[in-house]
C-alpha positions in Angstrom: 15.6 15.6 3.8 16.9 13.7 0.1 13.8 14.5 -1.9 11.8 11.1 -2.1 13.4 10.3 1.5 11.2 13.5 2.1 8.0 12.9 -0.5 7.9 9.0 1.7 7.4 10.9 5.0 4.6 13.0 3.4 3.2 10.2 2.4 3.0 7.8 5.6 2.2 10.5 7.6 -1.3 10.5 6.2 -3.8 8.8 7.1 -6.6 6.7 5.6 -8.3 3.3 6.0 -10.7 1.6 3.4 -13.5 3.9 2.4 -11.8 6.8 4.6 -8.9 7.9 1.9 -9.4 11.1 1.5 -6.9 13.1 3.0 -4.5 10.7 0.9 -6.6 11.2 -1.8 -5.8 15.2 -1.7 -2.0 14.8 -1.4 -2.1 12.2 -4.2 -4.1 14.2 -6.6 -2.0 17.5 -6.0 1.0 15.7 -6.5 -0.2 14.1 -9.4 -1.7 17.6 -11.1 2.0 19.6 -11.9 3.1 16.0 -14.1 -0.2 15.4 -15.3 -2.0 16.3 -18.5 -5.7 15.9 -17.1 -6.5 13.6 -13.5 -9.3 11.1 -13.9 -11.2 9.8 -11.2 -13.9 7.1 -9.7 -16.6 7.3 -8.1 -15.1 5.8 -4.9 -11.8 7.8 -4.6 -8.8 6.3 -6.8 -7.4 9.0 -8.9 -4.9 8.5 -12.2 -2.7 10.8 -13.6 -2.7 11.1 -17.3 0.3 11.9 -19.1 0.3 12.0 -22.7 3.9 10.2 -24.5 1.8 9.0 -27.8 -2.4 9.7 -28.8 -3.2 5.9 -29.2 -0.9 4.4 -28.1 -1.7 1.5 -25.4 -3.3 2.3 -22.3 -0.5 1.8 -19.4 -1.6 2.0 -15.9 1.0 1.9 -12.9 -1.9 1.8 -10.0 -0.2 1.5 -5.7 -2.7 2.2 -3.2 -4.3 4.6 -0.9 -5.3 3.2 1.7 -3.2 1.7 5.0 -4.7 -1.1 7.4 -6.4 0.0 10.6 -9.6 0.0 12.6 -12.8 0.6 13.0 -14.9 1.9 16.1 -18.4 -0.6 16.9 -19.4 0.0 19.8 -19.0 1.5 23.1 -18.6 0.6 26.5 -20.9 2.0 29.6 -17.9 2.7 30.8 -16.5 4.4 27.8 -13.6 2.0 25.9 -14.3 1.4 22.6 -14.6 -2.1 21.1 -13.1 -2.4 17.6 -13.1 -4.2 14.1 -10.0 -4.7 11.8 -10.0 -2.7 8.4 -7.9 -5.4 6.7 -5.2 -7.7 8.0 -3.6 -7.9 11.0 -2.1 -9.9 13.6 -3.5 -10.0 17.3 0.4 -10.1 18.4 0.9 -6.5 16.2 -2.0 -4.3 18.0 -1.6 -4.9 22.2 -0.2 -1.8 23.5 -0.1 0.0 20.5 -1.1 4.0 20.6 -4.0 4.4 17.1 -5.7 7.7 16.7 -9.5 7.4 16.6 -11.3 10.1 14.3 -14.6 11.6 15.1 -17.1 14.2 13.5 -15.5 16.7 16.1 -11.7 15.8 16.0 -9.3 13.2 16.2 -7.9 11.5 19.6 -5.4 9.5 20.8 -5.3 5.8 22.1 -3.9 2.7 23.2 -5.0 -0.4 23.3 -6.0 -2.5 26.0 -6.3 -5.3 27.9 -5.9 -7.7 30.8 -2.7 -6.4 32.4 -0.4 -9.6 32.4 0.0 -10.4 36.4 -3.7 -11.8 36.1 -4.2 -13.8 33.1 -4.1 -17.3 34.3 -1.7 -19.6 32.9 -3.6 -20.9 30.0 -4.4 -17.1 29.2 -0.6 -15.8 29.3 -0.2 -18.5 26.3 -2.7 -17.3 23.1 -2.7 -14.8 21.0 -5.2 -12.8 22.4 -8.2 -12.3 19.8 -8.5 -9.0 19.1 -12.7 -8.6 20.1 -11.1 -9.3 23.4 -8.8 -5.9 23.0 -10.4 -2.6 23.3 -9.2 1.2 22.7 -8.5 3.3 25.5 -9.4 7.1 25.1 -9.4 8.7 27.7 -13.2 8.8 28.7 -15.0 8.6 31.8 -17.5 6.9 30.8 -20.6 6.1 27.3 -21.3 9.2 28.0 -18.4 11.3 27.9 -16.8 9.3 24.5 -20.1 10.4 22.5 -19.2 14.1 23.8 -16.0 14.1 22.1 -17.7 12.9 19.0 -16.8 9.1 19.4 -19.6 7.4 17.7 -19.6 3.1 15.9 -17.9 3.6 12.9 -15.5 6.2 13.4 -12.4 5.3 12.5 -8.7 4.6 13.7 -5.6 4.2 12.3 -2.1 3.4 13.9 0.5 5.8 15.2 3.5 5.5 14.2 5.8 8.9 13.0 8.1 8.3 9.5 12.0 7.5 10.5 14.8 6.2 8.8 17.5 3.5 9.6 21.3 3.1 8.3 21.9 6.6 8.0 18.6 7.0 5.1 19.6 3.7 3.4 16.4 2.2 5.2 12.5 4.0 5.4 10.5 3.0 8.3 7.4 3.9 9.7 3.6 2.8 9.9 1.9 2.5 6.0 4.8 1.8 3.8 1.7 -0.4 2.5 1.2 1.1 0.7 2.2 4.7 0.3 5.2 3.1 -1.3 3.6 2.2 -4.1 1.7 5.7 -4.8 5.4 6.9 -4.3 6.6 4.6 -7.2 3.4 5.4 -9.3 4.5 9.6 -9.1 8.2 9.0 -9.5 7.6 7.3 -12.5 5.7 10.0 -13.9 8.1 12.4 -12.9 10.9 10.8 -15.2 9.3 10.4 -18.0 8.3 14.2 -17.6 10.0 15.4 -20.8 11.1 12.2 -22.7 8.9 9.9 -25.6 7.3 7.1 -24.6 4.9 5.6 -27.1 1.8 5.7 -25.5 -0.5 7.0 -23.0 0.2 6.2 -19.0 -2.2 6.1 -16.2 -0.3 6.9 -12.8 -1.8 6.9 -9.5 -3.7 4.6 -6.7 -6.9 3.2 -5.4 -8.8 3.2 -3.0 -9.8 0.0 -0.5 -7.0 -2.6 -1.3 -7.1 -4.1 1.7 -10.9 -5.1 1.9 -10.9 -6.9 -1.7 -8.5 -4.4 -3.9 -12.6 -2.6 -4.4 -10.8 0.6 -6.0 -9.4 -1.8 -9.0 -12.0 -3.2 -10.2 -13.3 0.8 -10.4 -10.0 2.3 -11.9 -10.1 -1.0 -14.3 -13.3 0.1 -15.5 -12.6 3.7 -15.9 -8.5 3.7 -16.9 -9.5 0.6 -19.3 -5.7 -0.1 -19.5 -3.9 -2.5 -21.8 -1.2 -3.1 -19.8 -0.7 -2.3 -15.7 1.7 -2.8 -13.2 0.6 -3.2 -8.9 2.6 -1.4 -7.2 3.0 -2.6 -3.3 5.4 -4.0 -1.1 6.1 -7.7 -0.6 7.7 -9.5 1.9 11.8 -9.8 3.4 12.6 -13.4 4.1 16.2 -12.1 5.8 14.9 -11.5 10.0 15.3 -14.2 12.2 12.9 -16.5 11.7 13.1 -17.4 8.6 16.3 -19.1 7.6 14.1 -22.3 5.7 11.9 -20.1 4.6 12.7 -20.8 0.8 12.1 -16.9 0.3 15.1 -15.3 -0.7 14.3 -11.7 -0.6 15.9 -9.6 1.8 15.6 -5.1 1.4 18.1 -3.9 -0.9 18.5 -6.6 -2.4 16.4 -4.9 -5.7 12.7 -4.8 -6.1 10.6 -7.0 -6.4 8.7 -9.1 -9.2 5.5 -11.4 -7.9 5.3 -14.9 -9.8 1.9 -15.8 -8.3 -0.6 -15.0 -5.3 -3.6 -16.3 -4.5 -5.0 -13.3 -6.8 -2.9 -13.3 -9.9 -1.1 -15.9 -12.1 1.3 -13.0 -14.8 1.2 -12.7 -17.3 4.1 -14.4 -18.9 5.2 -11.9 -21.4 5.2 -8.8 -19.8 6.8 -10.6 -17.3 10.1 -11.4 -19.0 9.0 -7.8 -21.3 10.1 -6.8 -16.7 13.2 -9.6 -16.9 14.3 -8.5 -19.7 14.2 -4.7 -19.3 16.0 -5.3 -15.2 18.8 -6.9 -17.5 20.1 -4.6 -19.4 19.6 -1.9 -16.9 21.7 -4.3 -15.0 19.3 -3.9 -11.8 19.6 -7.5 -9.8 16.0 -8.3 -9.0 14.1 -10.5 -6.4 10.9 -13.0 -6.8 8.4 -14.2 -4.7 5.2 -16.8 -4.5 3.2 -16.0 -1.9 -0.5 -17.0 -2.2 -1.9 -15.8 2.1 -2.2 -13.0 0.0 -3.1 -11.0 -3.1 -2.4 -7.4 -4.5 -4.3 -4.9 -6.6 -3.4 -6.5 -10.3 -6.1 -9.3 -8.7 -8.7 -6.7 -10.7 -6.7 -5.3 -13.1 -5.4 -8.4 -14.6 -9.5 -9.2 -15.2 -10.5 -5.9 -16.3 -12.6 -6.2 -19.9 -11.2 -9.8 -21.9 -7.6 -10.2 -20.2 -5.0 -7.7 -19.3 -1.6 -8.4 -19.4 -0.3 -7.5 -15.6 2.3 -7.5 -13.2 3.2 -6.7 -9.8 6.6 -5.0 -8.9 7.2 -3.6 -5.9 9.6 -3.7 -2.6 10.3 -6.4 0.1 9.5 -5.0 2.7 9.7 -6.3 6.8 7.1 -5.8 9.7 3.9 -6.0 6.8 1.0 -4.9 8.4 1.9 -3.3 11.6 2.5 0.4 12.9 6.1 0.1 12.0 7.7 -1.3 8.3 10.7 -1.3 6.9 11.8 -1.2 3.7 15.1 0.0 1.0 15.4 3.6 -0.3 17.8 2.0 -2.9 14.9 -0.8 -3.4 12.7 1.6 -4.4 14.5 4.3 -7.1 16.1 0.6 -8.5 12.3 0.3 -8.9 11.6 3.5 -11.3 14.2 3.2 -12.9 13.0 -0.3 -14.7 9.3 0.7 -14.5 10.9 4.2 -16.7 12.6 1.7 -19.1 9.9 -0.7 -19.3 6.9 2.4 -20.1 9.7 3.6 -23.3 9.3 0.3 -24.5 6.0 -0.4 -24.4 4.7 0.4 -28.0 1.4 -0.6 -30.3 3.8 -3.4 -31.7 4.4 -4.8 -28.1 2.1 -4.5 -26.7 -0.3 -6.9 -29.5 2.5 -9.5 -29.6 2.8 -9.4 -25.3 
């Protein structure tokens, strides 16, 4: 596979829900080490690589998040079916009949999210969105004791089962956990592009934990790094599919990197936003914009650190986020890396002070 596509496949096929990011943490750490002067970790599992361009220069944080949405086992029924709770935001329509992987102390088991058969639903039941509490996971256990012999117990974590694949001759990337292994990959790629390049600052690039359940790792990473400027690297919504014809958003897959103008957790720093927009114009990169009050990113914690940290969200329009299969553009990723690398090179002490 082409290098970036191979990187995305490797990262997205790892499993790691909020609070259980170790597999992704270890892979990210190994990828950061040859690109970094030092590796920093918080006590929750976040990891960043430090690369010094100019000692004493501004601290620039570039961070995706390691975790993907998933579930947790909360109960085993007498017949061996698993009840579960969501970790991150799931729409029940995206869940039913999908395959999942249940991670236990004795190994991982593939299961199916099930419910009553449609043939026995009343007309009223069939017309409603099924609630997650009405669903269960079938791992093939005969009964509760059989499930317990398999090593399953409450608190075990559950991830979607979905292999990475490409579409349109490699132009599009698809699979699980693009939210937000794509942001992790972007942090790695910017750090790679800075190798052998001068930059008037100290760059901290990596990924946080537990973003999907309240931006928790963002708070601890900000305490660890104490950044002067921060970029939250994340996916955004693509409005180029049927059903969005009357939506004011214009973001589409392949239309360029995304800058979030507003979300439920942050109004971005105007000076930093303008610097990014001006740099994109200089490089001939078409930016896309969104304002989304239905969610937030790690920027919500980054920008509140200390006495305040200029922060911006940069990412990629993505279809079908928070599902087993999302779709994004390789070109959008490459242009986001071009843009952020150029912006980092501009962030000297004077520029940061004038923000």
